[in-house]
C-alpha positions as CSV (number, residue, x, y, z in Angstrom):
1,M,126.1,38.4,123.7
2,E,123.7,39.4,121.0
3,I,124.3,43.0,119.8
4,T,121.8,45.0,117.7
5,V,122.3,48.5,116.4
6,A,119.3,50.8,115.9
7,K,118.5,51.5,112.2
8,T,118.7,55.2,112.6
9,A,121.7,55.8,114.9
10,G,124.1,58.7,114.5
11,F,124.4,61.9,112.6
12,C,121.2,63.5,111.4
13,F,121.0,65.6,108.2
14,G,121.4,68.9,109.9
15,V,124.3,68.0,112.1
16,D,126.1,66.2,109.2
17,R,125.6,69.2,107.0
18,A,127.0,71.6,109.7
19,V,130.1,69.4,110.3
20,R,130.8,69.0,106.6
21,I,130.5,72.8,106.0
22,T,132.9,73.5,108.9
23,E,135.4,70.9,107.7
24,K,135.3,72.2,104.1
25,L,136.1,75.7,105.3
26,A,139.0,74.4,107.4
27,C,140.4,72.5,104.4
28,E,140.3,75.8,102.5
29,N,142.8,77.2,105.1
30,K,140.3,79.7,106.4
31,K,140.4,80.9,110.0
32,V,137.2,79.3,111.2
33,R,135.2,80.1,114.3
34,T,131.9,78.4,115.3
35,L,129.3,80.3,117.3
36,G,129.3,77.8,120.2
37,P,130.4,74.2,119.8
38,I,129.4,73.0,116.3
39,I,127.8,69.9,117.9
40,H,127.5,68.4,121.4
41,N,130.2,65.9,120.9
42,K,133.7,66.3,122.5
43,S,135.4,64.0,120.0
44,V,134.2,65.9,116.9
45,V,134.9,69.3,118.6
46,S,138.4,68.1,119.5
47,D,139.2,66.9,116.0
48,L,138.1,70.3,114.6
49,E,140.3,72.1,117.1
50,K,143.2,70.1,115.7
51,K,142.3,71.6,112.3
52,G,142.3,75.2,113.8
53,V,138.5,75.4,114.3
54,F,137.6,76.9,117.7
55,S,134.3,78.1,119.1
56,V,133.4,81.5,120.4
57,D,130.5,82.6,122.7
58,S,129.4,85.6,120.7
59,P,130.0,87.3,117.3
60,E,131.9,90.0,119.2
61,D,134.5,87.4,120.2
62,A,135.3,86.5,116.6
63,E,138.7,87.7,115.5
64,S,139.1,90.0,112.5
65,G,139.4,88.2,109.2
66,C,137.8,84.9,110.4
67,T,134.8,83.1,109.0
68,L,132.0,82.6,111.6
69,V,129.9,79.5,111.3
70,I,126.4,79.5,112.7
71,R,125.8,76.0,114.0
72,S,122.9,73.7,113.2
73,H,120.9,74.9,116.3
74,G,120.5,78.3,114.7
75,V,120.4,81.8,116.4
76,G,117.9,84.5,116.9
77,K,117.3,87.5,114.6
78,S,119.3,89.9,116.8
79,V,122.4,87.8,116.4
80,Y,122.1,87.9,112.6
81,D,121.7,91.7,112.9
82,L,124.8,92.0,115.1
83,I,126.9,89.9,112.6
84,K,125.8,92.2,109.7
85,E,126.4,95.3,111.8
86,K,129.9,94.1,112.6
87,E,130.4,93.1,109.0
88,I,131.6,89.7,110.0
89,D,132.1,87.1,107.2
90,F,129.8,84.2,108.2
91,V,128.4,80.9,106.9
92,D,124.9,79.8,108.0
93,A,124.9,76.1,108.8
94,T,121.5,76.3,110.6
95,C,119.6,73.0,110.0
96,P,116.9,73.7,107.3
97,F,114.3,72.2,109.7
98,V,115.2,74.7,112.3
99,S,115.2,77.6,109.8
100,K,111.6,76.5,108.9
101,I,110.6,77.0,112.6
102,H,112.2,80.4,112.6
103,K,110.1,81.4,109.6
104,I,106.9,80.1,111.1
105,A,107.5,81.7,114.5
106,G,108.4,85.0,113.0
107,E,105.5,85.2,110.6
108,M,102.9,84.1,113.2
109,S,104.3,86.5,115.8
110,E,104.0,89.4,113.4
111,K,100.4,88.4,112.8
112,G,99.7,88.9,116.5
113,Y,99.8,85.3,117.6
114,T,101.3,84.3,120.9
115,V,104.0,81.6,120.2
116,L,104.2,78.5,122.4
117,I,107.4,76.4,122.0
118,A,107.5,72.8,123.1
119,G,111.1,72.5,124.3
120,D,113.8,73.5,126.7
121,S,114.0,77.3,127.1
122,S,117.8,77.1,127.8
123,H,118.5,75.0,124.7
124,P,120.3,77.0,121.9
125,E,117.7,75.9,119.3
126,V,114.8,77.2,121.4
127,V,116.7,80.4,122.3
128,G,117.1,81.0,118.5
129,I,113.4,80.4,117.8
130,M,112.4,82.8,120.6
131,G,114.7,85.3,119.0
132,F,112.5,85.5,115.9
133,C,109.3,86.3,117.9
134,S,108.3,89.9,118.1
135,G,105.5,89.4,120.5
136,D,104.7,87.1,123.5
137,V,106.4,83.7,123.6
138,F,106.3,80.9,126.1
139,T,108.0,77.5,126.4
140,F,107.1,74.2,128.1
141,K,108.8,70.8,128.5
142,T,105.8,68.6,129.3
143,A,102.0,68.4,128.8
144,E,101.5,69.2,132.5
145,E,103.6,72.4,132.2
146,L,101.5,73.4,129.2
147,E,98.3,73.0,131.1
148,K,99.6,75.1,134.0
149,L,100.8,77.7,131.6
150,V,97.4,78.1,130.0
151,N,95.7,78.2,133.4
152,N,98.1,80.9,134.7
153,Y,97.7,83.0,131.6
154,P,93.9,83.0,130.8
155,G,94.5,85.1,127.6
156,L,96.1,82.0,126.0
157,S,92.8,80.3,125.9
158,E,91.1,83.1,124.0
159,N,93.8,85.0,122.0
160,P,95.4,83.7,118.8
161,V,98.1,81.1,119.8
162,C,100.6,79.3,117.6
163,L,102.3,76.1,118.8
164,V,105.7,74.8,117.4
165,A,108.1,72.2,118.7
166,Q,111.9,71.9,119.2
167,T,113.1,69.6,116.4
168,T,114.3,67.0,119.1
169,F,111.2,67.2,121.3
170,D,109.8,63.9,122.6
171,V,107.2,62.7,120.0
172,K,104.8,61.1,122.5
173,E,105.0,64.1,124.8
174,F,104.2,66.4,121.9
175,K,101.1,64.3,121.1
176,K,100.0,64.6,124.7
177,S,100.6,68.3,124.7
178,L,98.7,68.7,121.5
179,K,95.5,67.2,123.0
180,I,95.7,69.7,125.8
181,F,96.5,72.5,123.4
182,K,93.5,71.8,121.2
183,K,91.2,71.5,124.2
184,L,92.3,74.7,126.1
185,C,93.4,77.1,123.3
186,T,90.3,77.6,121.2
187,N,91.8,80.3,118.9
188,S,94.9,78.3,117.9
189,I,97.0,76.8,115.2
190,F,99.8,74.3,115.5
191,F,102.8,73.1,113.4
192,D,104.4,69.7,114.0
193,T,108.0,70.8,113.6
194,I,109.7,67.7,115.2
195,C,112.4,66.5,112.8
196,N,111.4,63.3,111.0
197,A,114.8,61.8,111.7
198,T,114.3,62.6,115.4
199,S,110.9,60.9,115.3
200,Q,112.2,57.8,113.6
201,R,115.3,57.6,115.9
202,Q,113.1,57.8,119.0
203,L,110.7,55.1,117.6
204,D,113.6,52.8,116.7
205,A,115.2,53.2,120.1
206,E,111.9,52.5,121.8
207,E,111.4,49.2,119.9
208,L,115.0,48.1,120.4
209,A,114.8,48.8,124.1
210,D,111.7,46.7,124.4
211,R,113.5,43.6,123.2
212,S,116.8,44.2,124.9
213,N,118.0,43.7,128.5
214,L,120.8,46.2,128.2
215,M,120.8,49.5,126.2
216,I,123.8,51.7,125.3
217,V,123.1,55.2,124.2
218,I,126.1,56.9,122.6
219,G,126.2,60.7,122.5
220,G,127.1,64.0,124.3
221,R,125.7,64.4,127.8
222,H,124.8,68.0,126.8
223,S,122.9,66.9,123.7
224,S,119.2,67.3,124.0
225,N,118.2,64.6,121.5
226,T,120.7,62.1,123.2
227,N,119.2,62.7,126.6
228,K,115.7,62.1,125.2
229,L,116.9,58.8,123.7
230,Y,118.4,57.9,127.1
231,D,115.1,58.7,128.9
232,I,113.0,56.7,126.3
233,C,115.3,53.6,126.6
234,R,115.6,53.8,130.4
235,K,111.8,53.6,130.7
236,R,111.8,50.3,128.8
237,C,115.1,48.8,129.8
238,G,116.4,49.1,133.4
239,R,120.0,48.6,132.4
240,T,120.5,51.6,130.2
241,F,123.8,53.5,130.0
242,L,124.7,56.8,128.4
243,I,128.3,57.0,127.2
244,E,130.2,59.6,125.2
245,T,133.2,57.5,124.1
246,A,134.1,53.9,123.8
247,D,136.4,54.2,126.9
248,E,133.4,54.4,129.2
249,L,132.4,50.8,128.3
250,D,134.9,49.7,131.0
251,H,132.4,50.9,133.6
252,I,129.6,48.6,132.3
253,S,129.2,45.0,133.4
254,F,128.2,42.6,130.6
255,R,126.8,39.1,130.8
256,E,127.1,36.3,128.2
257,D,123.3,36.1,127.8
258,D,122.8,39.9,127.3
259,K,120.7,41.1,124.5
260,I,122.4,44.5,123.9
261,G,120.8,47.3,121.9
262,I,122.9,50.3,120.7
263,T,121.6,53.7,119.6
264,A,123.2,57.0,119.1
265,G,122.2,60.7,119.2
266,A,122.2,63.0,116.2
267,S,125.6,64.4,117.2
268,T,127.4,61.1,117.3
269,P,129.7,60.4,114.3
270,A,129.9,56.9,112.7
271,S,133.6,56.5,113.8
272,I,132.6,56.5,117.5
273,I,129.7,54.1,116.9
274,K,132.2,51.8,115.1
275,E,134.7,52.0,117.9
276,V,132.1,51.0,120.4
277,L,131.0,48.1,118.3
278,D,134.6,46.9,117.8
279,I,135.2,46.8,121.5
280,M,131.8,45.1,122.1
281,N,132.6,42.6,119.4
282,N,135.9,41.8,121.1
283,K,134.1,41.4,124.4
284,S,131.6,39.0,122.9
285,G,134.3,37.0,121.1
286,E,132.0,36.7,118.1
287,A,131.8,38.3,114.7
288,M,128.8,40.4,114.3
289,E,126.2,38.8,112.1
290,N,126.1,40.0,108.5
291,V,128.8,42.6,109.1
292,A,132.4,42.4,107.9
293,E,134.4,44.1,110.7
294,E,136.9,45.8,108.4
295,N,134.0,47.4,106.3
296,F,131.7,48.3,109.2
297,G,132.4,52.0,109.3
298,E,131.8,52.4,105.6
299,M,128.6,50.3,105.7
300,L,127.3,52.2,108.7
301,E,128.0,55.5,107.0
302,E,126.1,54.3,103.9
303,S,123.2,53.0,106.0
304,L,122.8,56.4,107.5
305,K,122.4,57.8,104.1
306,S,119.9,55.2,102.7
307,F,116.8,56.5,100.9
308,N,113.3,55.0,101.1
309,T,110.2,55.9,99.1
310,N,107.9,58.3,101.0
311,D,110.8,59.5,103.2
312,R,111.2,63.3,103.5
313,I,114.7,64.7,102.8
314,M,116.4,68.1,102.4
315,G,118.0,69.1,99.2
316,V,119.5,72.2,97.5
317,V,118.3,73.4,94.1
318,D,121.2,72.9,91.7
319,K,119.7,73.6,88.3
320,I,116.3,74.7,86.9
321,E,115.0,73.5,83.5
322,P,111.5,74.0,81.9
323,N,110.4,70.4,82.7
324,A,112.3,69.7,85.9
325,V,114.3,71.1,88.9
326,Y,117.5,69.3,89.7
327,V,118.5,69.0,93.4
328,N,121.8,68.3,95.1
329,L,121.2,65.7,97.9
330,D,124.8,65.6,99.0
331,R,124.9,62.0,97.9
332,K,126.1,60.1,94.9
333,Q,122.7,60.1,93.2
334,T,121.1,63.2,91.9
335,G,117.5,64.1,92.7
336,Y,115.1,65.8,90.4
337,I,111.6,67.3,90.8
338,P,109.4,66.8,87.7
339,I,107.5,70.0,86.9
340,T,104.2,68.2,87.7
341,E,105.5,67.6,91.2
342,L,106.7,71.1,91.8
343,S,103.3,72.8,92.4
344,N,99.6,72.2,92.1
345,D,99.3,75.1,89.8
346,P,99.3,73.6,86.2
347,N,100.5,76.9,84.8
348,V,103.5,77.2,87.2
349,V,106.8,78.7,86.0
350,P,109.6,77.0,87.9
351,E,111.6,80.2,88.5
352,D,108.6,81.7,90.2
353,V,108.6,78.9,92.8
354,V,112.3,78.1,93.4
355,K,115.7,79.6,92.9
356,V,119.1,78.0,92.5
357,G,120.6,77.6,96.0
358,D,117.1,77.2,97.7
359,E,117.0,74.5,100.4
360,L,113.8,72.4,100.1
361,E,112.1,69.8,102.1
362,L,111.1,67.0,99.6
363,L,109.3,63.7,99.4
364,I,111.0,60.7,97.8
365,M,108.7,59.4,95.0
366,R,111.0,56.8,93.5
367,T,114.5,55.9,94.7
368,N,116.0,54.7,91.5
369,D,114.4,55.5,88.1
370,Q,115.6,54.3,84.7
371,E,118.4,56.9,84.7
372,G,119.6,56.1,88.2
373,M,118.1,59.3,89.7
374,I,115.9,59.9,92.7
375,M,112.5,61.4,91.8
376,L,111.2,63.9,94.3
377,S,108.1,65.9,95.0
378,K,107.8,69.4,96.5
379,K,104.1,69.8,96.1
380,R,103.3,66.7,98.2
381,V,105.3,67.9,101.1
382,D,103.7,71.4,100.8
383,S,100.3,69.7,100.6
384,M,101.0,67.6,103.7
385,K,101.9,70.8,105.6
386,G,98.9,72.5,104.1
387,W,96.4,70.0,105.4
388,D,97.5,70.8,109.0
389,V,96.9,74.5,108.3
390,F,93.5,73.7,106.7
391,E,92.3,71.6,109.7
392,A,93.1,74.6,112.0
393,A,91.5,77.1,109.6
394,L,88.3,75.0,109.3
395,E,88.2,74.5,113.1
396,N,88.7,78.3,113.8
397,N,86.7,79.5,110.8
398,E,89.7,81.4,109.5
399,V,90.0,83.2,106.1
400,L,92.5,81.8,103.7
401,E,94.0,83.2,100.5
402,G,94.8,81.5,97.2
403,I,95.0,82.0,93.4
404,V,92.3,80.9,91.0
405,T,94.1,78.6,88.6
406,E,91.2,76.9,86.7
407,V,87.6,77.1,85.7
408,I,86.0,73.7,85.7
409,K,82.5,72.3,85.4
410,G,80.4,73.6,88.3
411,G,83.0,76.0,89.7
412,I,86.6,77.1,90.0
413,I,89.9,75.7,91.5
414,V,91.8,77.8,94.0
415,V,95.3,76.8,95.0
416,C,96.3,77.5,98.6
417,N,99.2,76.0,100.4
418,N,99.7,73.8,97.3
419,I,96.3,72.3,97.8
420,R,93.6,72.4,95.2
421,V,90.4,73.8,96.7
422,F,87.1,73.4,94.8
423,V,84.8,76.5,95.0
424,P,81.3,75.8,93.6
425,A,80.0,78.5,91.2
426,S,77.3,79.4,93.7
427,H,80.0,80.2,96.2
428,S,82.4,82.0,93.8
429,G,80.9,85.5,94.6
430,V,80.3,86.0,90.8
431,G,76.8,87.1,89.9
432,R,74.4,84.7,88.1
433,G,75.1,84.8,84.4
434,E,78.6,86.5,84.8
435,P,81.6,84.5,83.5
436,L,83.8,82.7,86.0
437,E,86.8,83.3,83.7
438,N,87.0,86.8,85.1
439,L,88.5,85.3,88.3
440,L,91.3,83.4,86.6
441,K,94.8,84.2,87.9
442,T,93.3,86.5,90.6
443,T,94.1,86.3,94.3
444,V,90.9,85.6,96.3
445,Q,90.0,85.1,100.0
446,F,87.8,82.2,101.0
447,K,86.7,80.0,103.9
448,L,86.6,76.3,104.0
449,L,83.2,74.6,103.9
450,E,84.6,71.0,104.3
451,I,87.8,69.0,104.0
452,S,88.4,65.3,103.7
453,K,91.8,63.7,104.3
454,Q,90.9,60.1,103.4
455,Q,93.8,58.5,101.6
456,G,93.3,58.8,97.9
457,R,90.3,61.0,98.3
458,R,91.6,64.1,99.8
459,R,89.5,67.1,98.9
460,A,88.7,70.6,100.1
461,V,85.7,72.8,99.3
462,G,85.7,76.5,99.9
463,S,83.5,79.6,99.6
464,I,84.5,83.0,98.4
465,R,80.9,84.2,98.8
466,N,80.9,83.6,102.6
467,V,83.9,85.9,103.1
468,Q,82.3,88.6,100.9
469,R,79.1,88.4,102.9
470,E,80.9,88.8,106.2
471,K,82.9,91.7,104.8
472,N,79.8,93.4,103.5
473,K,78.0,92.9,106.7
474,A,80.8,94.5,108.6
475,L,81.0,97.3,106.1
476,R,77.2,97.9,106.3
477,E,77.3,98.1,110.1
478,A,80.2,100.6,109.9
479,F,78.4,102.6,107.2
480,W,75.1,103.0,109.1
481,S,76.9,104.0,112.3
482,S,78.6,106.9,110.6
483,V,76.4,108.0,107.6
484,E,75.0,111.5,107.5
485,V,73.5,113.8,104.9
486,G,76.2,115.6,102.9
487,K,79.0,113.1,103.6
488,K,81.1,112.2,100.6
489,Y,82.0,108.7,99.4
490,T,83.9,107.1,96.6
491,G,81.8,104.3,95.1
492,T,81.5,101.9,92.2
493,V,78.7,101.9,89.8
494,K,77.0,98.4,90.2
495,S,74.0,98.7,87.8
496,L,72.0,101.1,85.7
497,T,68.2,101.5,85.2
498,S,66.1,103.9,83.1
499,Y,65.6,106.1,86.2
500,G,69.1,106.1,87.7
501,A,72.4,104.5,88.7
502,F,73.0,102.2,91.7
503,V,76.4,102.7,93.4
504,D,78.2,100.6,96.0
505,I,79.6,103.0,98.6
506,G,81.1,100.4,101.1
507,G,78.8,97.4,101.4
508,V,75.7,99.5,100.9
509,D,74.1,100.5,97.6
510,G,72.8,104.0,97.1
511,M,70.9,105.4,94.1
512,I,71.7,108.5,92.0
513,H,68.5,109.6,90.4
514,I,68.8,110.4,86.7
515,S,68.0,114.0,87.5
516,E,71.1,114.1,89.8
517,L,73.5,112.7,87.2
518,S,73.8,115.8,85.1
519,W,72.7,119.5,85.1
520,N,71.6,118.9,81.5
521,R,68.6,116.9,80.5
522,I,69.7,113.3,79.6
523,K,67.6,110.4,78.4
524,H,69.6,107.5,80.1
525,P,72.2,107.3,82.9
526,S,74.6,105.6,80.5
527,E,75.2,109.0,78.9
528,V,77.1,110.0,82.1
529,V,78.3,106.8,83.8
530,N,78.9,103.1,83.1
531,V,78.9,99.9,85.2
532,G,82.3,99.6,87.0
533,D,83.0,103.3,87.0
534,T,84.5,104.8,90.2
535,V,82.5,107.9,91.1
536,E,82.6,110.6,93.8
537,V,79.1,111.0,95.4
538,Y,77.5,112.6,98.4
539,V,74.5,111.6,100.5
540,K,71.4,113.6,99.7
541,G,68.8,111.7,101.7
542,I,68.6,108.8,104.2
543,D,65.7,106.5,104.9
544,E,66.9,104.4,107.9
545,E,63.6,102.5,108.2
546,K,63.8,101.2,104.6
547,K,67.7,101.4,104.5
548,N,67.6,103.5,101.4
549,I,70.2,106.0,100.4
550,S,69.7,108.8,97.9
551,L,73.0,110.1,96.4
552,G,74.0,113.2,94.6
553,Y,76.6,113.2,91.8
554,R,76.5,116.5,89.9
555,K,78.6,119.2,91.5
556,D,77.6,122.8,92.4
557,E,80.6,124.2,90.5
558,D,79.3,122.6,87.4
559,N,75.8,124.1,87.8
560,P,75.2,126.1,84.5
561,W,73.6,129.0,86.4
562,T,76.8,129.3,88.6
563,V,79.0,129.2,85.5
564,F,76.8,131.9,83.9
565,T,76.8,134.3,86.8
566,N,80.6,133.8,87.3
567,N,81.2,134.9,83.7
568,Y,78.5,137.3,82.6
569,N,77.1,140.6,83.8
570,V,74.3,143.0,82.9
571,G,75.3,145.1,79.9
572,D,77.4,142.4,78.3
573,V,76.9,142.0,74.6
574,I,77.0,138.3,73.6
575,D,76.1,135.9,70.8
576,V,73.1,133.6,71.5
577,T,71.2,130.9,69.5
578,I,67.5,131.1,69.1
579,D,66.0,128.0,70.7
580,G,62.3,128.5,70.7
581,M,59.4,130.9,70.2
582,S,56.3,132.0,72.1
583,S,53.7,134.7,71.6
584,F,55.5,137.0,74.0
585,G,59.1,136.5,72.7
586,A,62.0,134.2,71.7
587,F,64.1,132.0,73.9
588,A,67.8,131.9,73.3
589,V,70.6,129.6,74.6
590,I,73.4,131.6,76.3
591,I,75.4,128.6,77.5
592,P,74.3,125.0,77.7
593,G,71.7,124.8,80.5
594,V,71.0,128.6,80.7
595,K,68.5,130.4,78.4
596,G,67.4,134.0,78.2
597,L,64.2,135.6,77.0
598,I,64.1,138.2,74.2
599,H,60.8,139.9,74.8
600,I,58.8,140.6,71.6
601,S,59.2,144.3,72.4
602,Q,63.0,143.9,72.5
603,I,63.4,142.1,69.1
604,A,63.2,145.2,66.9
605,N,62.9,149.0,67.2
606,R,59.5,148.9,65.7
607,R,56.3,147.1,66.5
608,I,56.1,143.5,65.2
609,E,53.2,141.0,65.4
610,K,55.2,137.9,66.3
611,P,58.8,136.9,66.9
612,Q,58.8,134.8,63.8
613,D,58.6,138.0,61.7
614,E,62.2,138.7,62.6
615,L,63.8,135.5,64.0
616,T,64.1,131.8,63.2
617,V,65.0,128.9,65.4
618,G,68.7,128.1,65.2
619,Q,69.6,131.6,64.2
620,T,72.6,133.2,66.0
621,V,72.1,136.9,67.0
622,K,73.8,139.5,69.1
623,V,72.0,140.6,72.2
624,K,72.6,142.7,75.2
625,I,72.0,141.4,78.7
626,T,69.6,143.8,80.3
627,E,68.6,141.9,83.5
628,I,69.8,139.0,85.6
629,N,67.3,137.7,88.3
630,D,69.4,135.4,90.5
631,E,66.5,134.4,92.7
632,K,64.3,133.3,89.9
633,K,67.3,132.3,87.7
634,R,66.0,134.4,84.7
635,V,67.9,136.4,82.1
636,S,66.4,139.2,80.0
637,L,68.0,139.9,76.6
638,S,67.5,142.7,74.1
639,I,68.3,143.1,70.4
640,R,66.6,146.5,70.3
641,A,69.0,147.9,72.9
642,L,71.9,147.3,70.5
643,L,69.9,148.9,67.6
644,N,69.2,151.9,69.7
645,D,72.8,152.1,70.8
646,A,73.9,152.2,67.1
647,E,71.2,154.7,66.0
648,A,72.0,157.2,68.8
649,P,75.3,158.4,67.3
650,A,73.8,158.6,63.8
651,E,71.0,160.8,65.0
652,A,73.5,163.1,66.8
653,E,75.5,163.5,63.6
654,K,72.4,164.4,61.6
655,S,71.3,167.0,64.1
656,A,74.8,168.6,64.1
657,A,74.7,168.8,60.3
658,E,71.3,170.5,60.1
659,E,72.5,173.2,62.6
């Protein structure tokens, strides 16, 4: 017999992490309960039970004083809420890849997207994902089911739809489903959330089955990923057997000329794989090529942990320094992310991007540098994910958001989803002659004009101007449908001319004539307002044919005549300043904007030839208000009346003395 083991057999990162967390808690003598079996493997579950670790069906079943472990499949938001409500001590061992799907499904659902999940609706992982969706959510197992689903619910073909996949979903089935999804759901976005380890395990199993005449798949019969491996192998190798333990090998008939392939699901520990191989080795009567029997378990364990350049792995932030972020990979070697591989923003501050304890998905750049460390990249993984988002955004003409990080020749750079997007100056939304530097470090909205994903020449070009134009168009349509004379608006002064100020009042520019800016005479609008000022205006006139709007700015309560009539009455004695002369009298300023006339007959108590005989311009004199004509807005003043009032008592005293 010739025996070959698949390269990627056994525990995946998420399962291995969950088991290690549980075993560590048990070693700390804590009362540990897992929310459901920690993995779909009877042997592992049995070993944990011997250490006092038992599973419960719900948080309410957990005894007081225990630590509850959430398994790698994850749970829905309501379960987290219940755990917190009951104040249960818990440790979250959800696989980071699953947690990522929770975040995607939750965020897209809140944005109004219907969520489609490629997976088994009864599987705990899918149940957990559904638990993060606040809106409509559907599941499907095959491409055919997806097609029927969209046909049965016509809204899926028109409304916003988001597609994610169970981490262990069949890769080829997902690709078939994706073609149908893109074809039938026009307003859609998708995320390939199948675990990389799952993809590789399925591919390795498929290749091994093609060159074997007997396949053994080791794993729990209730394990989703194990059953998928079994289905894949059975299609390519008629003699395919699914076993949970080495004892079940007795039910399989072997031949001397068999070419046997062995693979294992993500919930299968290395010890069971080794036991199966030991028995197979004894049956064949030959030592396995290149494998020392006594060291096989150790070597297998190490092979499951091997790192390769361009592999994606999960790590936990351990330490942050100005030039690098150090990551715990739960291996002998330490990983680090150079600051240049953390983000596409050249001005990034590491603490703004990651925190100690954060779990990150990373790309291996170099497996063994000069210091024996593994060099990793976060920005490249983020960028890979970002290109999927960009493709969907370009196809659906969606608006994206990013931060302006640089001004370069011919335009600016906007970073979005860790991808550098070039925005030409002509599409920056900045007026001709205005500095692009004003946009630096601001958040902007843009649409993609084009993207190119050619290896080594990836690029994206965007337009801020196109988003602004669409917004302004919508604002203009809304404005013209509701505008009316007298309606008030808050606007921004866009420009000034010698005859007035132009104000943006919601996508439409209106003009305040210079005469409407102030009740006093001004020489230029800049005496009252400046470009960029926020002003309160009201509509004075509308020319719908020419799409012109006349605006008013000065307020009635500031009208000098109103101020005057509210504060002065006939008979009041006030100080005024002589402002001008005529043949029939002198004009005097009462308050700014209101003048009164002192008729020549009211300047003195004797006849004078001209006002200049008694008064000079700029002179302050006391006068009496003798008349207010509200209709004509005229005020009559008199100096003579005050003189007569003073002389009357004196004449009375003289008459009394003579008598």
